[in-house]
N, C-alpha and C positions, 0 to 999 in steps of 0.2 A: 372204343376207338375215340381218340381225342378229336374234338371239334377243331376246325381250322379257325384262323383269325378272321376269315371272312364269314360273317353271319349269313344265315339262309336267305333273308329277304334281299340282301345286297347281291348275293350270288344269283338269285333268280332274275334280278334286274339286269345284271351283267350278261346273263345268258340270253335274255330277250334282245338286248342291244346287239349282241353278236349275230343274231339271226337276221337283222335288218341292215347290217353294215356291209358294204360292197366287199367282195372277196379280196381285192387288193389291199383294203385297209385292215383286214383281219390279221395278216401277218405282222403288221406294225403293232397292233394291239397285243398280239401274243408275245412279241418281243418285249414290249413294255411291261406286261404282266410278269414275264419271267424275271426281268430285272428287278421289279418290285419285290417279288418273292425272295430273291437273293438278298435284298437289302433289309428285309424284316427278319430279325432273329427268330428261329423256331421256338415255339412255346416251351418245348422240353429244355432247351438250353437256357432260356430265361428262368425257368423254375429251378434248374440246377444251380444257377448263380444266386437265386434268392435263398436257397437252402444253405448255401455256403456264405451268406452275408455275415459280416463281422458283428452286425447288430443283434444277431440271434443269441439268446442266453445259452451258455454251454449245457446247463441241465436240461434245457428243452431240446437241444440237438441230440442228446443221448436218448430221447424218446422216439426219434424218427423210426427206429427199427420196429416199434410197436404201432405207430400211428400212420405209417405209410403215406406221407403227404403227397408224393409224386403220383402214386396210383389213385389216391382218393380224389385229388383235384382234377386229374384227367377224367375220371369216371363222371364227375359232376360237370365236366365241360367248362371249367373256369379258364379263361384266356387273358393274357395281358391286354390292358385297355378296357376291360369290363368294368361295369358298376356292380359292386358286390356288397352285400349286407351280411355281417357276421353277428348272429344273435348270441347274447350272453358270452362274451369273449373270455370271462374269468380273468386269468392272469395274462392272457394274450398269446397263448402258445401258437395258434394259427395266425393271429394278427402279425406276428413276427415274420411269417412266411408270405402271407397275402400282400402285405404292403409293398415289399420290393418286387414281388412277382407281377402284380397288377400294374405297377408303375405309375408315373405321373400322368400318363395318357388315360388312366382309369380313375375310378373313385371307390374308396372303401369306407363304408359306414360300419362302425362298431356300436352295438346296441346293448349296453348293460342295463339291467333293471335299476330303477331309481333306488338308491341305497345299497346296491349290491355290486361291488367291484368298480363302481363308477369312478372313484377317486384314483384307484390304481391304474386303470386303463387310460385315464386322462393324463396321468404322469408319464405313462409309456409313450403315448403319441406326441407328447411335448418334448421327449428326450432326445430326438434325433431327426434330422431333415428327411430321412427315409419315410417318415410318417406324415409328410407335408400334405399329402392328398387323402389323409384319413380324418374322418369326422366322427366324433362321439355324439350319438343321438339317443340319450337315455329315454326309456319309456316306462310308464306306469301301466302295466297291462290291464285292460278292461276299463280304465278310467280316461286315458287320453292316448292318441296315437303318437308315434315318434315324429320327428321333424322331417323324416325322409319323404320326398314327394311320392305320391301314389303312381304306380306304374312306371317307375324309373329304374328299377334294378334288373340286371341280367340274371343274377344268381343270388339266392339267399341261402346261407349255410348255418348250421348249428351242430356243435360237437359235444356229445355227452351231457346234454342239458335237459332232455324231456322229463327225466325223473324228478328234476327240481320243480317242474311246472305242474306235476300231477297232484301236489299238495300232500298234506299229512294231517295228523290229528290237530296240529297247531297252526296250520295256515290254509289259505283258500286256494284251490286249484286255479291256475291261470293258463293251462295248456291251450284251451280253446281260444282265448284272447290272443296268445302269442302266435298261434297258427294263423289266425285271422289277419294279424298284422303282417305276417310274412306274405300272405296272399295279396294284401292291399298294395305293398310296395313293389311287387314283381310286375314286370312287363308281361303282357299276354305271350305265352310261349316260353316264359322264363322258367328256370329250374329252382326247385327247393330241395336242398340236399341235407339229409339227416344222418348223423352217426350217433349211435346210442348203444349202451350196454344191453345185451340181449338176454331176456328171460325166456326160458323154454315155454312153449305155448301151453303145455299141460301143467305148468306150475300154478300155485295159488295166486290169483290176481292181487291179493292184498300185499304181496311182496313188492309190488311195483312202487309202493309208497314207503318202503322200509329198507330195501336192499340196494337201490341204485340201478337195478335191472328192470327193463321194460319189455313187454311183448311186442313183436312185430305187428301183430294184429291191432294192438292199441294205437300205435303210431299211424298205421294206415287208416284207421277209423277217424282219428283226429284230422288227418290231412284231407280225407275225402269230405268230411263235414265242412271244412273250411273252403272247399271248392276245388281242391287239387285232384289231378289224375295221377295214379301210380304209374310210373314209367318202367323202372327196373330196379333190381337189387344186385349188389356185388358182395362177394365174400372176401374182399381185400383186407378187411379188418377182423375177420373171423379168427378165433383162437380155440381149437378143439380141446386144448388142455384145461380150459376153464370149466369147472363143474357147477358154477353158478350158485353154490350153496355154502359160502364161507361165513363163519361167525364175524359179524361186523359188515357183512355185505360186500359189495364190490370194492370198498375202501380197504379191505384186508390185503388186496393185491397192490403191486407197485403202480404208481409211484408213492401212494399214500402210506401203506403199511400201518393201518390204524391199530392193529394188534401188536405193534412194535416187534419185540423179539420172539413172540410166540409163533412157531411154525414159519418163521421168516424165510428159511431156506426153501420150504415147500412153495410159498407164494412167489418167491423170486424165480423158481423153476417154471412156474405157470406163466409168468409174465403178466402183461396188462390184460384187461378183460376181453372176453368174446364180445364182438360188436357187430351189429347190423349196419349196413351202409345202403340207404334207400334214396332213390331219386324220384321226385314228384315234379309234375309240370302244371303250370297254370294254363288252362285251355285258352286257345286263341279265339 
C-alpha cells in the first residue's frame, strides 16, 4: 500500500491535537484538511506525469514494462517532496523518473562512484531545469563519505548494482562500505530499497562475482550487518522465464544482449532479468 504524503510523525501529532481541540473546532479542521487533500495532487497522478515527462529518453521509456517503476516506487514508499538518495545511477534510468516525481519540494541526491558514470550523470542533471533540485554527490566507498548530511534522507534506493559492489578477481569489494553509507544518510525509520538480479539460493556463490546475479540471502546479510532491519519483499520485478544460467551472465538478456545475435530471439522472449525487490528500514 502506498504511503500517504503525510508522514507518520506528523500524523500522530495531528491526531493528538484533534483529541484536545473542542468539538466545535474539529469540524472546521476537518473541512480544512479535506480542502488541503483536494489541493494536493495524488502521488499516483504525479508519478504518471513523471513517467510521461518529455525529458525521459525514449529507449528508457521502452524499459518500463520490465522495470515497473510505478509499482516499485509505491512499494518503497517514495512520495513527492521526499529527500531521496539514488546510489550508482549509471545512465540515470531512474533519475529521469525520480526528478520530476519528487519535484522541487523534495531533494534528489545521485551518488555515482568516483570515476564511474560521474561525468555522464553530471551532464544529465545539467541538461534540463527538471533536474534543478538534483545534486550529484560522488563517493569513494570506504575512503570518504558522500557530501550528503547524515540522517537527512527519507529513502535510499539502488537498482541492479549490488553485483558491482561485491568485487571480482580484479577489484576490491565495496558492498559493506556502500551499505554503511546508505545507513548513515537515512533518517531513523527511513527506507533502503534494493532491486537486484536474483541468483537462486542453491547456486554456487562464486557466480555472484561473475554473472551479475546475487542471492537474496547475501543482500540481507549485508543490510543487517550495516544495521538495517528487513521489512518485506515484493515480486513486482520477478521474471519466472529467466533461468539465471546464460552464457555471459545477466548481460546476455536485454537490454545489453552481450552475445549479440547468438540466441537473441530466445533472450528477447525471456525479457529482462528475474529481480528481487527488497525493502529494509533503519531502526528508529
